C-alpha positions as CSV (number, residue, x, y, z in Angstrom):
1,X,-20.6,2.2,-11.1
2,X,-17.0,1.4,-11.6
3,X,-14.5,2.7,-9.2
4,X,-10.9,3.3,-10.3
5,X,-8.3,3.7,-7.6
6,X,-6.0,5.5,-10.1
7,X,-2.9,3.9,-8.7
8,X,-0.8,0.9,-9.6
9,X,0.7,-0.8,-6.6
10,X,3.2,-2.7,-8.7
11,X,4.3,0.6,-10.3
12,X,4.8,2.2,-6.9
13,X,6.8,-0.7,-5.6
14,X,9.0,-0.9,-8.7
15,X,9.6,2.8,-8.7
16,X,10.6,3.0,-5.1
17,X,12.4,-0.3,-4.4
18,X,14.2,-1.1,-7.6
19,X,15.1,2.3,-9.0
20,X,18.2,2.4,-6.9
21,X,21.0,3.6,-9.2
22,X,23.0,6.2,-7.4
23,X,26.4,5.2,-6.0
24,X,27.8,5.8,-2.5
25,X,30.0,4.4,0.2
26,X,29.1,3.4,3.7
27,X,30.7,4.8,6.8
28,X,33.3,2.4,8.3
29,X,32.5,3.6,11.9
30,X,29.2,2.0,12.8
31,X,27.8,-0.4,15.3
32,X,24.6,-2.4,15.5
33,X,23.1,-5.4,13.7
34,X,24.2,-4.1,10.3
35,X,27.8,-3.2,11.2
36,X,30.1,-4.5,8.5
37,X,27.2,-5.2,6.1
38,X,27.1,-3.0,3.0
39,X,24.0,-1.0,2.0
40,X,23.1,-3.2,-0.9
41,X,23.5,-6.3,1.3
42,X,21.1,-4.8,3.9
43,X,18.5,-4.0,1.2
44,X,18.7,-7.5,-0.2
45,X,18.4,-9.1,3.2
46,X,15.4,-6.9,3.9
47,X,13.8,-7.7,0.6
48,X,14.3,-11.4,1.0
49,X,12.8,-11.4,4.5
50,X,9.9,-9.2,3.5
51,X,8.9,-11.5,0.6
52,X,8.7,-14.4,3.0
53,X,5.7,-13.1,4.9
54,X,2.2,-14.6,4.7
55,X,0.5,-11.3,5.6
56,X,1.3,-7.7,6.3
57,X,-0.2,-4.2,6.6
58,X,0.6,-1.6,4.0
59,X,-0.1,2.1,4.4
60,X,0.4,4.4,1.4
61,X,0.2,8.2,1.1
62,X,0.9,9.3,-2.5
63,X,0.4,12.5,-4.5
64,X,-0.6,11.7,-8.1
65,X,-1.7,13.8,-11.1
66,X,-5.2,12.9,-10.1
67,X,-4.8,14.1,-6.5
68,X,-3.8,12.6,-3.2
69,X,-4.3,8.8,-2.6
70,X,-4.2,7.4,0.9
71,X,-4.6,3.7,1.6
72,X,-4.3,1.4,4.6
73,X,-4.8,-2.3,4.0
74,X,-4.1,-5.5,6.0
75,X,-3.7,-8.3,3.4
76,X,-2.7,-11.9,3.2
77,X,-1.5,-14.6,0.8
78,X,-4.8,-16.4,1.4
79,X,-6.5,-13.4,-0.3
80,X,-8.4,-12.1,2.7
81,X,-7.9,-8.4,3.4
82,X,-9.5,-5.3,5.0
83,X,-8.7,-1.7,4.4
84,X,-9.7,1.8,3.5
85,X,-8.8,4.2,0.7
86,X,-9.2,7.9,0.3
87,X,-8.9,9.6,-3.1
88,X,-8.4,13.2,-3.8
89,X,-8.2,14.1,-0.1
90,X,-11.9,13.6,0.4
91,X,-14.2,10.6,0.3
92,X,-13.4,7.2,1.7
93,X,-14.0,3.6,0.5
94,X,-13.8,0.6,2.8
95,X,-13.0,-2.8,1.5
96,X,-13.4,-6.3,2.9
97,X,-12.4,-9.4,0.9
98,X,-13.1,-12.8,2.3
99,X,-12.6,-15.8,0.1
100,X,-13.8,-14.9,-3.4
101,X,-16.3,-12.3,-2.2
102,X,-15.6,-8.6,-1.9
103,X,-17.6,-6.1,0.2
104,X,-17.2,-2.4,-0.6
105,X,-18.6,0.6,1.3
106,X,-18.5,4.2,0.0
107,X,-19.3,7.4,1.9
108,X,-21.5,10.1,0.4
109,X,-18.5,12.3,-0.5
110,X,-16.8,9.7,-2.6
111,X,-20.1,8.7,-4.2
112,X,-20.8,12.2,-5.3
113,X,-17.2,12.7,-6.5
114,X,-17.4,9.5,-8.6
115,X,-20.8,10.5,-10.0
116,X,-19.9,14.0,-11.3
117,X,-21.6,14.8,-14.5
118,X,-24.5,12.5,-13.9
119,X,-28.1,13.8,-13.4
120,X,-28.6,15.2,-9.9
121,X,-31.7,13.0,-9.3
122,X,-29.7,9.9,-10.2
123,X,-26.9,10.9,-7.9
124,X,-29.2,11.6,-5.0
125,X,-30.9,8.2,-5.5
126,X,-27.6,6.4,-5.6
127,X,-26.4,8.2,-2.4
128,X,-29.7,7.3,-0.6
129,X,-29.4,3.7,-1.6
130,X,-25.6,3.0,-1.3
131,X,-23.8,5.6,0.9
132,X,-22.7,4.0,4.1
133,X,-23.8,0.5,3.1
134,X,-21.8,-2.5,1.9
135,X,-22.0,-3.7,-1.7
136,X,-21.3,-7.3,-2.5
137,X,-19.4,-8.5,-5.6
138,X,-17.1,-11.3,-6.8
139,X,-13.4,-10.9,-6.8
140,X,-13.3,-12.1,-10.4
141,X,-15.6,-9.2,-11.5
142,X,-13.6,-6.9,-13.8
143,X,-15.2,-3.9,-12.1
144,X,-13.8,-5.1,-8.8
145,X,-10.2,-5.7,-9.9
146,X,-8.9,-2.1,-9.2
147,X,-10.7,-2.0,-5.9
148,X,-8.9,-5.0,-4.5
149,X,-5.4,-4.3,-5.9
150,X,-4.0,-4.0,-2.4
151,X,-5.5,-7.4,-1.5
152,X,-3.2,-9.2,-3.9
153,X,-0.3,-9.8,-1.5
154,X,1.3,-12.3,-3.9
155,X,1.4,-9.7,-6.6
156,X,2.8,-7.1,-4.2
157,X,5.5,-9.4,-3.0
158,X,6.6,-10.2,-6.6
159,X,8.0,-6.7,-6.7
160,X,10.0,-7.1,-3.6
161,X,12.8,-9.2,-5.1
162,X,16.4,-8.9,-4.1
163,X,18.8,-7.8,-6.9
164,X,21.5,-5.3,-7.9
165,X,21.3,-2.0,-6.1
166,X,23.7,0.6,-4.7
167,X,21.9,1.7,-1.5
168,X,23.8,3.8,0.9
169,X,23.6,3.7,4.7
170,X,22.6,7.0,6.3
171,X,22.4,5.9,10.0
172,X,19.9,4.9,12.7
173,X,16.3,6.1,12.8
174,X,12.9,5.0,14.1
175,X,9.7,4.0,12.4
176,X,6.6,3.9,14.6
177,X,8.8,3.8,17.6
178,X,10.9,0.9,16.3
179,X,14.7,1.2,15.7
180,X,15.7,1.1,12.1
181,X,18.5,1.7,9.7
182,X,18.0,4.3,7.0
183,X,19.3,3.8,3.5
184,X,19.0,6.3,0.6
185,X,19.5,6.7,-3.1
186,X,19.2,9.6,-5.4
187,X,18.2,9.3,-9.1
188,X,18.0,12.6,-10.9
189,X,16.0,15.0,-8.7
190,X,14.3,12.2,-6.9
191,X,15.5,10.8,-3.5
192,X,14.5,7.4,-2.3
193,X,14.7,6.3,1.3
194,X,14.3,2.8,2.7
195,X,14.1,2.1,6.5
196,X,14.9,-1.4,7.5
197,X,14.1,-2.8,11.0
198,X,17.2,-3.0,13.2
199,X,15.4,-5.0,15.8
200,X,14.4,-8.6,15.2
201,X,13.9,-9.6,11.6
202,X,15.2,-7.1,9.0
203,X,11.8,-6.2,7.5
204,X,11.3,-3.2,5.3
205,X,9.4,-0.7,7.5
206,X,9.1,2.3,5.3
207,X,9.9,3.5,1.8
208,X,9.7,7.1,0.7
209,X,10.3,9.1,-2.5
210,X,10.7,12.8,-2.6
211,X,11.6,15.3,-5.4
212,X,9.8,13.4,-8.2
213,X,6.4,14.0,-9.8
214,X,4.6,11.6,-7.5
215,X,6.1,11.8,-3.9
216,X,5.0,9.0,-1.7
217,X,5.4,7.3,1.7
218,X,4.8,3.6,2.1
219,X,4.7,1.9,5.5
220,X,4.8,-1.8,6.1
221,X,3.9,-3.4,9.4
222,X,2.1,-6.4,11.1
223,X,4.2,-9.0,9.3
224,X,2.6,-12.4,9.5
225,X,-0.2,-11.1,11.7
226,X,-3.4,-13.1,10.7
227,X,-5.9,-11.0,8.7
228,X,-9.5,-11.3,9.9
229,X,-12.0,-10.2,7.2
230,X,-15.6,-10.7,8.3
231,X,-18.8,-10.6,6.2
232,X,-20.8,-7.6,7.1
233,X,-24.2,-8.1,8.8
234,X,-27.0,-8.8,6.3
235,X,-28.8,-5.6,7.3
236,X,-25.8,-3.5,6.3
237,X,-25.5,-5.0,2.8
238,X,-27.4,-3.3,0.0
239,X,-29.3,-5.5,-2.6
240,X,-28.4,-4.0,-5.9
241,X,-30.6,-6.5,-7.7
242,X,-33.8,-4.9,-6.5
């Protein structure tokens, strides 16, 4: 059974971080670590710092034409990652990638959703065998590529490149209790917001888009925190070769 996440992380990043085209001026009356630094300079500093990490946590909440997608993954340049994904508002998939091996676990709701249209007896058998148990596969397996898209930190970071932009400062805010500077852009009906850490390293903490066809919120955290992805216990892994 092939699982399709129905979301392109690269497309999300490109849409939100590099579609900055609106013009604006910054307020001259400001204090803090970004005083005297223009909006575009802040964004480029944040992009440069964020692309230098070896690991991070990414949380995504996005509404697509296929329904709502929620994801929460801790991922590293070494390739190891752990995370969960919910599609359509119901049903959850858990993922662990350690080395070249991927372990995937689906709950019953997602299994039945993915199996719509198949004979009931086959679906019931699949649920009995697979639901709540880990399936093992190779990262190189074509049927696994979509599942581990969030595990490709190198690919994600390629989209976070500094360049021309016209971001506008909007003032201080907080993200998960941390002080940040908010910058915004508007392109047509869509408004983009980037929150950059105002304490310590200027990492990008949150990106949102509103007013477009696929509104989303993307949170970044746990920069350079080691990712621990453990192989599930043998008793919890289903043998699909039986």
